[in-house]
mmCIF entry with sequence, helices, sheets and N, C-alpha, C, O atoms, coordinates in Angstrom:
data_MODEL
# 
_entry.id   MODEL 
# 
_entity.id                         1 
_entity.type                       polymer 
_entity.pdbx_number_of_molecules   1 
# 
_entity_poly.entity_id                      1 
_entity_poly.type                           'polypeptide(L)' 
_entity_poly.nstd_linkage                   no 
_entity_poly.nstd_monomer                   no 
_entity_poly.pdbx_seq_one_letter_code       
;(UNK)(UNK)(UNK)(UNK)(UNK)(UNK)(UNK)(UNK)(UNK)(UNK)(UNK)(UNK)(UNK)(UNK)(UNK)(UNK)
(UNK)(UNK)(UNK)(UNK)(UNK)(UNK)(UNK)(UNK)(UNK)(UNK)(UNK)(UNK)(UNK)(UNK)(UNK)(UNK)
(UNK)(UNK)(UNK)(UNK)(UNK)(UNK)(UNK)(UNK)(UNK)(UNK)(UNK)(UNK)(UNK)(UNK)(UNK)(UNK)
(UNK)(UNK)
;
_entity_poly.pdbx_seq_one_letter_code_can   XXXXXXXXXXXXXXXXXXXXXXXXXXXXXXXXXXXXXXXXXXXXXXXXXX 
_entity_poly.pdbx_strand_id                 A 
# 
loop_
_entity_poly_seq.entity_id 
_entity_poly_seq.num 
_entity_poly_seq.mon_id 
_entity_poly_seq.hetero 
1 1  UNK n 
1 2  UNK n 
1 3  UNK n 
1 4  UNK n 
1 5  UNK n 
1 6  UNK n 
1 7  UNK n 
1 8  UNK n 
1 9  UNK n 
1 10 UNK n 
1 11 UNK n 
1 12 UNK n 
1 13 UNK n 
1 14 UNK n 
1 15 UNK n 
1 16 UNK n 
1 17 UNK n 
1 18 UNK n 
1 19 UNK n 
1 20 UNK n 
1 21 UNK n 
1 22 UNK n 
1 23 UNK n 
1 24 UNK n 
1 25 UNK n 
1 26 UNK n 
1 27 UNK n 
1 28 UNK n 
1 29 UNK n 
1 30 UNK n 
1 31 UNK n 
1 32 UNK n 
1 33 UNK n 
1 34 UNK n 
1 35 UNK n 
1 36 UNK n 
1 37 UNK n 
1 38 UNK n 
1 39 UNK n 
1 40 UNK n 
1 41 UNK n 
1 42 UNK n 
1 43 UNK n 
1 44 UNK n 
1 45 UNK n 
1 46 UNK n 
1 47 UNK n 
1 48 UNK n 
1 49 UNK n 
1 50 UNK n 
# 
_struct_asym.id          A 
_struct_asym.entity_id   1 
# 
_struct_conf.conf_type_id            HELX_P 
_struct_conf.id                      HELX_P1 
_struct_conf.pdbx_PDB_helix_id       AA1 
_struct_conf.beg_label_comp_id       UNK 
_struct_conf.beg_label_asym_id       A 
_struct_conf.beg_label_seq_id        33 
_struct_conf.pdbx_beg_PDB_ins_code   ? 
_struct_conf.end_label_comp_id       UNK 
_struct_conf.end_label_asym_id       A 
_struct_conf.end_label_seq_id        35 
_struct_conf.pdbx_end_PDB_ins_code   ? 
_struct_conf.beg_auth_comp_id        UNK 
_struct_conf.beg_auth_asym_id        A 
_struct_conf.beg_auth_seq_id         33 
_struct_conf.end_auth_comp_id        UNK 
_struct_conf.end_auth_asym_id        A 
_struct_conf.end_auth_seq_id         35 
_struct_conf.pdbx_PDB_helix_class    5 
_struct_conf.details                 ? 
_struct_conf.pdbx_PDB_helix_length   3 
# 
_struct_conf_type.id          HELX_P 
_struct_conf_type.criteria    ? 
_struct_conf_type.reference   ? 
# 
_struct_sheet.id               AA1 
_struct_sheet.type             ? 
_struct_sheet.number_strands   4 
_struct_sheet.details          ? 
# 
loop_
_struct_sheet_order.sheet_id 
_struct_sheet_order.range_id_1 
_struct_sheet_order.range_id_2 
_struct_sheet_order.offset 
_struct_sheet_order.sense 
AA1 1 2 ? anti-parallel 
AA1 2 3 ? anti-parallel 
AA1 3 4 ? anti-parallel 
# 
loop_
_struct_sheet_range.sheet_id 
_struct_sheet_range.id 
_struct_sheet_range.beg_label_comp_id 
_struct_sheet_range.beg_label_asym_id 
_struct_sheet_range.beg_label_seq_id 
_struct_sheet_range.pdbx_beg_PDB_ins_code 
_struct_sheet_range.end_label_comp_id 
_struct_sheet_range.end_label_asym_id 
_struct_sheet_range.end_label_seq_id 
_struct_sheet_range.pdbx_end_PDB_ins_code 
_struct_sheet_range.beg_auth_comp_id 
_struct_sheet_range.beg_auth_asym_id 
_struct_sheet_range.beg_auth_seq_id 
_struct_sheet_range.end_auth_comp_id 
_struct_sheet_range.end_auth_asym_id 
_struct_sheet_range.end_auth_seq_id 
AA1 1 UNK A 2  ? UNK A 3  ? UNK A 2  UNK A 3  
AA1 2 UNK A 8  ? UNK A 14 ? UNK A 8  UNK A 14 
AA1 3 UNK A 21 ? UNK A 28 ? UNK A 21 UNK A 28 
AA1 4 UNK A 42 ? UNK A 47 ? UNK A 42 UNK A 47 
# 
loop_
_atom_site.group_PDB 
_atom_site.id 
_atom_site.type_symbol 
_atom_site.label_atom_id 
_atom_site.label_alt_id 
_atom_site.label_comp_id 
_atom_site.label_asym_id 
_atom_site.label_entity_id 
_atom_site.label_seq_id 
_atom_site.pdbx_PDB_ins_code 
_atom_site.Cartn_x 
_atom_site.Cartn_y 
_atom_site.Cartn_z 
_atom_site.occupancy 
_atom_site.B_iso_or_equiv 
_atom_site.pdbx_formal_charge 
_atom_site.auth_seq_id 
_atom_site.auth_comp_id 
_atom_site.auth_asym_id 
_atom_site.auth_atom_id 
_atom_site.pdbx_PDB_model_num 
ATOM 1   N N  . UNK A 1 1  ? 12.043 18.101 -23.365 1.00 0.00 ? 1  UNK A N  1 
ATOM 2   C CA . UNK A 1 1  ? 12.615 17.549 -22.169 1.00 0.00 ? 1  UNK A CA 1 
ATOM 3   C C  . UNK A 1 1  ? 13.240 16.208 -22.536 1.00 0.00 ? 1  UNK A C  1 
ATOM 4   O O  . UNK A 1 1  ? 12.676 15.438 -23.312 1.00 0.00 ? 1  UNK A O  1 
ATOM 5   N N  . UNK A 1 2  ? 14.416 15.940 -21.964 1.00 0.00 ? 2  UNK A N  1 
ATOM 6   C CA . UNK A 1 2  ? 15.139 14.704 -22.290 1.00 0.00 ? 2  UNK A CA 1 
ATOM 7   C C  . UNK A 1 2  ? 15.743 14.135 -21.024 1.00 0.00 ? 2  UNK A C  1 
ATOM 8   O O  . UNK A 1 2  ? 16.449 14.835 -20.299 1.00 0.00 ? 2  UNK A O  1 
ATOM 9   N N  . UNK A 1 3  ? 15.469 12.871 -20.756 1.00 0.00 ? 3  UNK A N  1 
ATOM 10  C CA . UNK A 1 3  ? 16.038 12.159 -19.613 1.00 0.00 ? 3  UNK A CA 1 
ATOM 11  C C  . UNK A 1 3  ? 16.632 10.869 -20.154 1.00 0.00 ? 3  UNK A C  1 
ATOM 12  O O  . UNK A 1 3  ? 15.904 9.982  -20.600 1.00 0.00 ? 3  UNK A O  1 
ATOM 13  N N  . UNK A 1 4  ? 17.961 10.766 -20.115 1.00 0.00 ? 4  UNK A N  1 
ATOM 14  C CA . UNK A 1 4  ? 18.640 9.604  -20.699 1.00 0.00 ? 4  UNK A CA 1 
ATOM 15  C C  . UNK A 1 4  ? 18.890 8.483  -19.700 1.00 0.00 ? 4  UNK A C  1 
ATOM 16  O O  . UNK A 1 4  ? 19.641 7.552  -19.991 1.00 0.00 ? 4  UNK A O  1 
ATOM 17  N N  . UNK A 1 5  ? 18.269 8.561  -18.522 1.00 0.00 ? 5  UNK A N  1 
ATOM 18  C CA . UNK A 1 5  ? 18.457 7.533  -17.516 1.00 0.00 ? 5  UNK A CA 1 
ATOM 19  C C  . UNK A 1 5  ? 19.618 7.805  -16.586 1.00 0.00 ? 5  UNK A C  1 
ATOM 20  O O  . UNK A 1 5  ? 19.874 7.014  -15.678 1.00 0.00 ? 5  UNK A O  1 
ATOM 21  N N  . UNK A 1 6  ? 20.335 8.913  -16.787 1.00 0.00 ? 6  UNK A N  1 
ATOM 22  C CA . UNK A 1 6  ? 21.495 9.248  -15.961 1.00 0.00 ? 6  UNK A CA 1 
ATOM 23  C C  . UNK A 1 6  ? 21.099 9.956  -14.671 1.00 0.00 ? 6  UNK A C  1 
ATOM 24  O O  . UNK A 1 6  ? 21.948 10.217 -13.818 1.00 0.00 ? 6  UNK A O  1 
ATOM 25  N N  . UNK A 1 7  ? 19.804 10.268 -14.525 1.00 0.00 ? 7  UNK A N  1 
ATOM 26  C CA . UNK A 1 7  ? 19.358 11.020 -13.364 1.00 0.00 ? 7  UNK A CA 1 
ATOM 27  C C  . UNK A 1 7  ? 19.363 12.510 -13.596 1.00 0.00 ? 7  UNK A C  1 
ATOM 28  O O  . UNK A 1 7  ? 19.030 13.283 -12.697 1.00 0.00 ? 7  UNK A O  1 
ATOM 29  N N  . UNK A 1 8  ? 19.741 12.928 -14.808 1.00 0.00 ? 8  UNK A N  1 
ATOM 30  C CA . UNK A 1 8  ? 19.759 14.341 -15.181 1.00 0.00 ? 8  UNK A CA 1 
ATOM 31  C C  . UNK A 1 8  ? 18.701 14.567 -16.259 1.00 0.00 ? 8  UNK A C  1 
ATOM 32  O O  . UNK A 1 8  ? 18.661 13.842 -17.252 1.00 0.00 ? 8  UNK A O  1 
ATOM 33  N N  . UNK A 1 9  ? 17.852 15.566 -16.066 1.00 0.00 ? 9  UNK A N  1 
ATOM 34  C CA . UNK A 1 9  ? 16.831 15.918 -17.047 1.00 0.00 ? 9  UNK A CA 1 
ATOM 35  C C  . UNK A 1 9  ? 17.273 17.202 -17.744 1.00 0.00 ? 9  UNK A C  1 
ATOM 36  O O  . UNK A 1 9  ? 17.613 18.186 -17.086 1.00 0.00 ? 9  UNK A O  1 
ATOM 37  N N  . UNK A 1 10 ? 17.266 17.191 -19.066 1.00 0.00 ? 10 UNK A N  1 
ATOM 38  C CA . UNK A 1 10 ? 17.659 18.362 -19.847 1.00 0.00 ? 10 UNK A CA 1 
ATOM 39  C C  . UNK A 1 10 ? 16.419 18.972 -20.493 1.00 0.00 ? 10 UNK A C  1 
ATOM 40  O O  . UNK A 1 10 ? 15.628 18.265 -21.118 1.00 0.00 ? 10 UNK A O  1 
ATOM 41  N N  . UNK A 1 11 ? 16.252 20.281 -20.342 1.00 0.00 ? 11 UNK A N  1 
ATOM 42  C CA . UNK A 1 11 ? 15.098 20.972 -20.888 1.00 0.00 ? 11 UNK A CA 1 
ATOM 43  C C  . UNK A 1 11 ? 15.601 22.087 -21.802 1.00 0.00 ? 11 UNK A C  1 
ATOM 44  O O  . UNK A 1 11 ? 16.291 23.004 -21.355 1.00 0.00 ? 11 UNK A O  1 
ATOM 45  N N  . UNK A 1 12 ? 15.254 22.003 -23.066 1.00 0.00 ? 12 UNK A N  1 
ATOM 46  C CA . UNK A 1 12 ? 15.603 23.029 -24.038 1.00 0.00 ? 12 UNK A CA 1 
ATOM 47  C C  . UNK A 1 12 ? 14.498 24.080 -24.014 1.00 0.00 ? 12 UNK A C  1 
ATOM 48  O O  . UNK A 1 12 ? 13.321 23.749 -24.157 1.00 0.00 ? 12 UNK A O  1 
ATOM 49  N N  . UNK A 1 13 ? 14.871 25.336 -23.835 1.00 0.00 ? 13 UNK A N  1 
ATOM 50  C CA . UNK A 1 13 ? 13.895 26.420 -23.724 1.00 0.00 ? 13 UNK A CA 1 
ATOM 51  C C  . UNK A 1 13 ? 13.864 27.186 -25.036 1.00 0.00 ? 13 UNK A C  1 
ATOM 52  O O  . UNK A 1 13 ? 14.878 27.719 -25.487 1.00 0.00 ? 13 UNK A O  1 
ATOM 53  N N  . UNK A 1 14 ? 12.681 27.233 -25.641 1.00 0.00 ? 14 UNK A N  1 
ATOM 54  C CA . UNK A 1 14 ? 12.506 27.862 -26.948 1.00 0.00 ? 14 UNK A CA 1 
ATOM 55  C C  . UNK A 1 14 ? 11.571 29.053 -26.853 1.00 0.00 ? 14 UNK A C  1 
ATOM 56  O O  . UNK A 1 14 ? 10.680 29.091 -26.004 1.00 0.00 ? 14 UNK A O  1 
ATOM 57  N N  . UNK A 1 15 ? 11.783 30.032 -27.737 1.00 0.00 ? 15 UNK A N  1 
ATOM 58  C CA . UNK A 1 15 ? 10.860 31.150 -27.867 1.00 0.00 ? 15 UNK A CA 1 
ATOM 59  C C  . UNK A 1 15 ? 9.637  30.621 -28.616 1.00 0.00 ? 15 UNK A C  1 
ATOM 60  O O  . UNK A 1 15 ? 9.773  30.162 -29.750 1.00 0.00 ? 15 UNK A O  1 
ATOM 61  N N  . UNK A 1 16 ? 8.459  30.673 -28.019 1.00 0.00 ? 16 UNK A N  1 
ATOM 62  C CA . UNK A 1 16 ? 7.279  30.088 -28.666 1.00 0.00 ? 16 UNK A CA 1 
ATOM 63  C C  . UNK A 1 16 ? 6.870  30.784 -29.966 1.00 0.00 ? 16 UNK A C  1 
ATOM 64  O O  . UNK A 1 16 ? 6.226  30.169 -30.816 1.00 0.00 ? 16 UNK A O  1 
ATOM 65  N N  . UNK A 1 17 ? 7.230  32.038 -30.128 1.00 0.00 ? 17 UNK A N  1 
ATOM 66  C CA . UNK A 1 17 ? 6.811  32.734 -31.344 1.00 0.00 ? 17 UNK A CA 1 
ATOM 67  C C  . UNK A 1 17 ? 7.786  32.557 -32.503 1.00 0.00 ? 17 UNK A C  1 
ATOM 68  O O  . UNK A 1 17 ? 7.377  32.623 -33.662 1.00 0.00 ? 17 UNK A O  1 
ATOM 69  N N  . UNK A 1 18 ? 9.076  32.331 -32.212 1.00 0.00 ? 18 UNK A N  1 
ATOM 70  C CA . UNK A 1 18 ? 10.059 32.208 -33.294 1.00 0.00 ? 18 UNK A CA 1 
ATOM 71  C C  . UNK A 1 18 ? 10.726 30.834 -33.360 1.00 0.00 ? 18 UNK A C  1 
ATOM 72  O O  . UNK A 1 18 ? 11.284 30.464 -34.393 1.00 0.00 ? 18 UNK A O  1 
ATOM 73  N N  . UNK A 1 19 ? 10.670 30.087 -32.275 1.00 0.00 ? 19 UNK A N  1 
ATOM 74  C CA . UNK A 1 19 ? 11.346 28.793 -32.235 1.00 0.00 ? 19 UNK A CA 1 
ATOM 75  C C  . UNK A 1 19 ? 12.828 28.908 -31.926 1.00 0.00 ? 19 UNK A C  1 
ATOM 76  O O  . UNK A 1 19 ? 13.538 27.903 -31.932 1.00 0.00 ? 19 UNK A O  1 
ATOM 77  N N  . UNK A 1 20 ? 13.311 30.126 -31.655 1.00 0.00 ? 20 UNK A N  1 
ATOM 78  C CA . UNK A 1 20 ? 14.731 30.323 -31.347 1.00 0.00 ? 20 UNK A CA 1 
ATOM 79  C C  . UNK A 1 20 ? 15.075 29.698 -30.000 1.00 0.00 ? 20 UNK A C  1 
ATOM 80  O O  . UNK A 1 20 ? 14.280 29.731 -29.061 1.00 0.00 ? 20 UNK A O  1 
ATOM 81  N N  . UNK A 1 21 ? 16.258 29.137 -29.924 1.00 0.00 ? 21 UNK A N  1 
ATOM 82  C CA . UNK A 1 21 ? 16.730 28.555 -28.667 1.00 0.00 ? 21 UNK A CA 1 
ATOM 83  C C  . UNK A 1 21 ? 17.108 29.689 -27.720 1.00 0.00 ? 21 UNK A C  1 
ATOM 84  O O  . UNK A 1 21 ? 17.908 30.558 -28.065 1.00 0.00 ? 21 UNK A O  1 
ATOM 85  N N  . UNK A 1 22 ? 16.525 29.671 -26.523 1.00 0.00 ? 22 UNK A N  1 
ATOM 86  C CA . UNK A 1 22 ? 16.798 30.695 -25.520 1.00 0.00 ? 22 UNK A CA 1 
ATOM 87  C C  . UNK A 1 22 ? 17.655 30.183 -24.374 1.00 0.00 ? 22 UNK A C  1 
ATOM 88  O O  . UNK A 1 22 ? 18.375 30.954 -23.740 1.00 0.00 ? 22 UNK A O  1 
ATOM 89  N N  . UNK A 1 23 ? 17.579 28.886 -24.108 1.00 0.00 ? 23 UNK A N  1 
ATOM 90  C CA . UNK A 1 23 ? 18.351 28.376 -22.979 1.00 0.00 ? 23 UNK A CA 1 
ATOM 91  C C  . UNK A 1 23 ? 18.299 26.868 -22.875 1.00 0.00 ? 23 UNK A C  1 
ATOM 92  O O  . UNK A 1 23 ? 17.586 26.190 -23.615 1.00 0.00 ? 23 UNK A O  1 
ATOM 93  N N  . UNK A 1 24 ? 19.072 26.368 -21.938 1.00 0.00 ? 24 UNK A N  1 
ATOM 94  C CA . UNK A 1 24 ? 19.126 24.941 -21.636 1.00 0.00 ? 24 UNK A CA 1 
ATOM 95  C C  . UNK A 1 24 ? 19.223 24.813 -20.124 1.00 0.00 ? 24 UNK A C  1 
ATOM 96  O O  . UNK A 1 24 ? 20.071 25.445 -19.494 1.00 0.00 ? 24 UNK A O  1 
ATOM 97  N N  . UNK A 1 25 ? 18.358 23.998 -19.547 1.00 0.00 ? 25 UNK A N  1 
ATOM 98  C CA . UNK A 1 25 ? 18.351 23.794 -18.100 1.00 0.00 ? 25 UNK A CA 1 
ATOM 99  C C  . UNK A 1 25 ? 18.564 22.308 -17.812 1.00 0.00 ? 25 UNK A C  1 
ATOM 100 O O  . UNK A 1 25 ? 17.942 21.450 -18.439 1.00 0.00 ? 25 UNK A O  1 
ATOM 101 N N  . UNK A 1 26 ? 19.436 22.017 -16.870 1.00 0.00 ? 26 UNK A N  1 
ATOM 102 C CA . UNK A 1 26 ? 19.657 20.647 -16.437 1.00 0.00 ? 26 UNK A CA 1 
ATOM 103 C C  . UNK A 1 26 ? 19.242 20.537 -14.984 1.00 0.00 ? 26 UNK A C  1 
ATOM 104 O O  . UNK A 1 26 ? 19.735 21.267 -14.124 1.00 0.00 ? 26 UNK A O  1 
ATOM 105 N N  . UNK A 1 27 ? 18.319 19.604 -14.718 1.00 0.00 ? 27 UNK A N  1 
ATOM 106 C CA . UNK A 1 27 ? 17.849 19.394 -13.348 1.00 0.00 ? 27 UNK A CA 1 
ATOM 107 C C  . UNK A 1 27 ? 18.045 17.934 -12.973 1.00 0.00 ? 27 UNK A C  1 
ATOM 108 O O  . UNK A 1 27 ? 18.189 17.067 -13.835 1.00 0.00 ? 27 UNK A O  1 
ATOM 109 N N  . UNK A 1 28 ? 18.046 17.682 -11.681 1.00 0.00 ? 28 UNK A N  1 
ATOM 110 C CA . UNK A 1 28 ? 18.118 16.309 -11.204 1.00 0.00 ? 28 UNK A CA 1 
ATOM 111 C C  . UNK A 1 28 ? 16.752 15.667 -11.384 1.00 0.00 ? 28 UNK A C  1 
ATOM 112 O O  . UNK A 1 28 ? 15.745 16.236 -10.963 1.00 0.00 ? 28 UNK A O  1 
ATOM 113 N N  . UNK A 1 29 ? 16.698 14.493 -12.000 1.00 0.00 ? 29 UNK A N  1 
ATOM 114 C CA . UNK A 1 29 ? 15.446 13.792 -12.252 1.00 0.00 ? 29 UNK A CA 1 
ATOM 115 C C  . UNK A 1 29 ? 15.011 12.967 -11.045 1.00 0.00 ? 29 UNK A C  1 
ATOM 116 O O  . UNK A 1 29 ? 13.831 12.649 -10.899 1.00 0.00 ? 29 UNK A O  1 
ATOM 117 N N  . UNK A 1 30 ? 15.945 12.627 -10.199 1.00 0.00 ? 30 UNK A N  1 
ATOM 118 C CA . UNK A 1 30 ? 15.642 11.823 -9.009  1.00 0.00 ? 30 UNK A CA 1 
ATOM 119 C C  . UNK A 1 30 ? 16.361 12.407 -7.803  1.00 0.00 ? 30 UNK A C  1 
ATOM 120 O O  . UNK A 1 30 ? 17.324 13.160 -7.942  1.00 0.00 ? 30 UNK A O  1 
ATOM 121 N N  . UNK A 1 31 ? 15.884 12.052 -6.628  1.00 0.00 ? 31 UNK A N  1 
ATOM 122 C CA . UNK A 1 31 ? 16.570 12.463 -5.403  1.00 0.00 ? 31 UNK A CA 1 
ATOM 123 C C  . UNK A 1 31 ? 17.957 11.835 -5.352  1.00 0.00 ? 31 UNK A C  1 
ATOM 124 O O  . UNK A 1 31 ? 18.144 10.684 -5.746  1.00 0.00 ? 31 UNK A O  1 
ATOM 125 N N  . UNK A 1 32 ? 18.920 12.601 -4.865  1.00 0.00 ? 32 UNK A N  1 
ATOM 126 C CA . UNK A 1 32 ? 20.293 12.129 -4.667  1.00 0.00 ? 32 UNK A CA 1 
ATOM 127 C C  . UNK A 1 32 ? 20.664 12.429 -3.218  1.00 0.00 ? 32 UNK A C  1 
ATOM 128 O O  . UNK A 1 32 ? 21.424 13.364 -2.962  1.00 0.00 ? 32 UNK A O  1 
ATOM 129 N N  . UNK A 1 33 ? 20.146 11.656 -2.266  1.00 0.00 ? 33 UNK A N  1 
ATOM 130 C CA . UNK A 1 33 ? 20.346 11.979 -0.849  1.00 0.00 ? 33 UNK A CA 1 
ATOM 131 C C  . UNK A 1 33 ? 21.811 12.033 -0.431  1.00 0.00 ? 33 UNK A C  1 
ATOM 132 O O  . UNK A 1 33 ? 22.152 12.757 0.505   1.00 0.00 ? 33 UNK A O  1 
ATOM 133 N N  . UNK A 1 34 ? 22.664 11.302 -1.086  1.00 0.00 ? 34 UNK A N  1 
ATOM 134 C CA . UNK A 1 34 ? 24.085 11.332 -0.761  1.00 0.00 ? 34 UNK A CA 1 
ATOM 135 C C  . UNK A 1 34 ? 24.729 12.685 -1.026  1.00 0.00 ? 34 UNK A C  1 
ATOM 136 O O  . UNK A 1 34 ? 25.757 13.024 -0.441  1.00 0.00 ? 34 UNK A O  1 
ATOM 137 N N  . UNK A 1 35 ? 24.105 13.456 -1.921  1.00 0.00 ? 35 UNK A N  1 
ATOM 138 C CA . UNK A 1 35 ? 24.608 14.779 -2.277  1.00 0.00 ? 35 UNK A CA 1 
ATOM 139 C C  . UNK A 1 35 ? 23.721 15.901 -1.727  1.00 0.00 ? 35 UNK A C  1 
ATOM 140 O O  . UNK A 1 35 ? 24.006 17.080 -1.937  1.00 0.00 ? 35 UNK A O  1 
ATOM 141 N N  . UNK A 1 36 ? 22.646 15.529 -1.023  1.00 0.00 ? 36 UNK A N  1 
ATOM 142 C CA . UNK A 1 36 ? 21.732 16.532 -0.484  1.00 0.00 ? 36 UNK A CA 1 
ATOM 143 C C  . UNK A 1 36 ? 20.895 17.206 -1.557  1.00 0.00 ? 36 UNK A C  1 
ATOM 144 O O  . UNK A 1 36 ? 20.536 18.376 -1.425  1.00 0.00 ? 36 UNK A O  1 
ATOM 145 N N  . UNK A 1 37 ? 20.581 16.470 -2.626  1.00 0.00 ? 37 UNK A N  1 
ATOM 146 C CA . UNK A 1 37 ? 19.862 17.020 -3.767  1.00 0.00 ? 37 UNK A CA 1 
ATOM 147 C C  . UNK A 1 37 ? 18.508 16.332 -3.887  1.00 0.00 ? 37 UNK A C  1 
ATOM 148 O O  . UNK A 1 37 ? 18.382 15.127 -3.666  1.00 0.00 ? 37 UNK A O  1 
ATOM 149 N N  . UNK A 1 38 ? 17.497 17.123 -4.243  1.00 0.00 ? 38 UNK A N  1 
ATOM 150 C CA . UNK A 1 38 ? 16.160 16.573 -4.468  1.00 0.00 ? 38 UNK A CA 1 
ATOM 151 C C  . UNK A 1 38 ? 15.805 16.664 -5.944  1.00 0.00 ? 38 UNK A C  1 
ATOM 152 O O  . UNK A 1 38 ? 16.323 17.518 -6.664  1.00 0.00 ? 38 UNK A O  1 
ATOM 153 N N  . UNK A 1 39 ? 14.924 15.785 -6.389  1.00 0.00 ? 39 UNK A N  1 
ATOM 154 C CA . UNK A 1 39 ? 14.448 15.813 -7.767  1.00 0.00 ? 39 UNK A CA 1 
ATOM 155 C C  . UNK A 1 39 ? 13.883 17.196 -8.080  1.00 0.00 ? 39 UNK A C  1 
ATOM 156 O O  . UNK A 1 39 ? 13.124 17.753 -7.287  1.00 0.00 ? 39 UNK A O  1 
ATOM 157 N N  . UNK A 1 40 ? 14.250 17.745 -9.228  1.00 0.00 ? 40 UNK A N  1 
ATOM 158 C CA . UNK A 1 40 ? 13.789 19.064 -9.636  1.00 0.00 ? 40 UNK A CA 1 
ATOM 159 C C  . UNK A 1 40 ? 14.771 20.177 -9.333  1.00 0.00 ? 40 UNK A C  1 
ATOM 160 O O  . UNK A 1 40 ? 14.633 21.278 -9.866  1.00 0.00 ? 40 UNK A O  1 
ATOM 161 N N  . UNK A 1 41 ? 15.780 19.913 -8.474  1.00 0.00 ? 41 UNK A N  1 
ATOM 162 C CA . UNK A 1 41 ? 16.803 20.931 -8.195  1.00 0.00 ? 41 UNK A CA 1 
ATOM 163 C C  . UNK A 1 41 ? 17.600 21.208 -9.471  1.00 0.00 ? 41 UNK A C  1 
ATOM 164 O O  . UNK A 1 41 ? 17.974 20.284 -10.194 1.00 0.00 ? 41 UNK A O  1 
ATOM 165 N N  . UNK A 1 42 ? 17.852 22.482 -9.734  1.00 0.00 ? 42 UNK A N  1 
ATOM 166 C CA . UNK A 1 42 ? 18.594 22.868 -10.934 1.00 0.00 ? 42 UNK A CA 1 
ATOM 167 C C  . UNK A 1 42 ? 20.079 22.606 -10.721 1.00 0.00 ? 42 UNK A C  1 
ATOM 168 O O  . UNK A 1 42 ? 20.667 23.017 -9.720  1.00 0.00 ? 42 UNK A O  1 
ATOM 169 N N  . UNK A 1 43 ? 20.662 21.916 -11.682 1.00 0.00 ? 43 UNK A N  1 
ATOM 170 C CA . UNK A 1 43 ? 22.086 21.603 -11.651 1.00 0.00 ? 43 UNK A CA 1 
ATOM 171 C C  . UNK A 1 43 ? 22.874 22.639 -12.452 1.00 0.00 ? 43 UNK A C  1 
ATOM 172 O O  . UNK A 1 43 ? 23.945 23.081 -12.036 1.00 0.00 ? 43 UNK A O  1 
ATOM 173 N N  . UNK A 1 44 ? 22.327 23.015 -13.604 1.00 0.00 ? 44 UNK A N  1 
ATOM 174 C CA . UNK A 1 44 ? 23.007 23.967 -14.488 1.00 0.00 ? 44 UNK A CA 1 
ATOM 175 C C  . UNK A 1 44 ? 21.977 24.660 -15.362 1.00 0.00 ? 44 UNK A C  1 
ATOM 176 O O  . UNK A 1 44 ? 20.970 24.065 -15.747 1.00 0.00 ? 44 UNK A O  1 
ATOM 177 N N  . UNK A 1 45 ? 22.239 25.930 -15.674 1.00 0.00 ? 45 UNK A N  1 
ATOM 178 C CA . UNK A 1 45 ? 21.339 26.689 -16.541 1.00 0.00 ? 45 UNK A CA 1 
ATOM 179 C C  . UNK A 1 45 ? 22.198 27.550 -17.463 1.00 0.00 ? 45 UNK A C  1 
ATOM 180 O O  . UNK A 1 45 ? 23.128 28.220 -17.015 1.00 0.00 ? 45 UNK A O  1 
ATOM 181 N N  . UNK A 1 46 ? 21.878 27.523 -18.752 1.00 0.00 ? 46 UNK A N  1 
ATOM 182 C CA . UNK A 1 46 ? 22.564 28.363 -19.736 1.00 0.00 ? 46 UNK A CA 1 
ATOM 183 C C  . UNK A 1 46 ? 21.512 29.158 -20.488 1.00 0.00 ? 46 UNK A C  1 
ATOM 184 O O  . UNK A 1 46 ? 20.441 28.637 -20.800 1.00 0.00 ? 46 UNK A O  1 
ATOM 185 N N  . UNK A 1 47 ? 21.810 30.417 -20.780 1.00 0.00 ? 47 UNK A N  1 
ATOM 186 C CA . UNK A 1 47 ? 20.880 31.256 -21.534 1.00 0.00 ? 47 UNK A CA 1 
ATOM 187 C C  . UNK A 1 47 ? 21.635 31.951 -22.660 1.00 0.00 ? 47 UNK A C  1 
ATOM 188 O O  . UNK A 1 47 ? 22.814 32.277 -22.528 1.00 0.00 ? 47 UNK A O  1 
ATOM 189 N N  . UNK A 1 48 ? 20.935 32.170 -23.765 1.00 0.00 ? 48 UNK A N  1 
ATOM 190 C CA . UNK A 1 48 ? 21.500 32.849 -24.909 1.00 0.00 ? 48 UNK A CA 1 
ATOM 191 C C  . UNK A 1 48 ? 20.695 34.094 -25.205 1.00 0.00 ? 48 UNK A C  1 
ATOM 192 O O  . UNK A 1 48 ? 19.470 34.088 -25.085 1.00 0.00 ? 48 UNK A O  1 
ATOM 193 N N  . UNK A 1 49 ? 21.368 35.152 -25.588 1.00 0.00 ? 49 UNK A N  1 
ATOM 194 C CA . UNK A 1 49 ? 20.693 36.386 -26.014 1.00 0.00 ? 49 UNK A CA 1 
ATOM 195 C C  . UNK A 1 49 ? 20.474 36.332 -27.508 1.00 0.00 ? 49 UNK A C  1 
ATOM 196 O O  . UNK A 1 49 ? 21.321 35.831 -28.248 1.00 0.00 ? 49 UNK A O  1 
ATOM 197 N N  . UNK A 1 50 ? 19.361 36.836 -27.949 1.00 0.00 ? 50 UNK A N  1 
ATOM 198 C CA . UNK A 1 50 ? 19.057 36.877 -29.387 1.00 0.00 ? 50 UNK A CA 1 
ATOM 199 C C  . UNK A 1 50 ? 18.801 38.292 -29.788 1.00 0.00 ? 50 UNK A C  1 
ATOM 200 O O  . UNK A 1 50 ? 18.524 38.562 -30.957 1.00 0.00 ? 50 UNK A O  1 
# 
């Protein structure tokens, strides 16, 4: 998990048995009431097939 202070949290999703990258999820780290967003809401999700 990585939070660079921008209000976006990035989570790299790995296969626990192989260590292969399976996906990347970006969520809001803080509430953004001006945009109607709450902390933990998913902003973007990418998945890879292996």
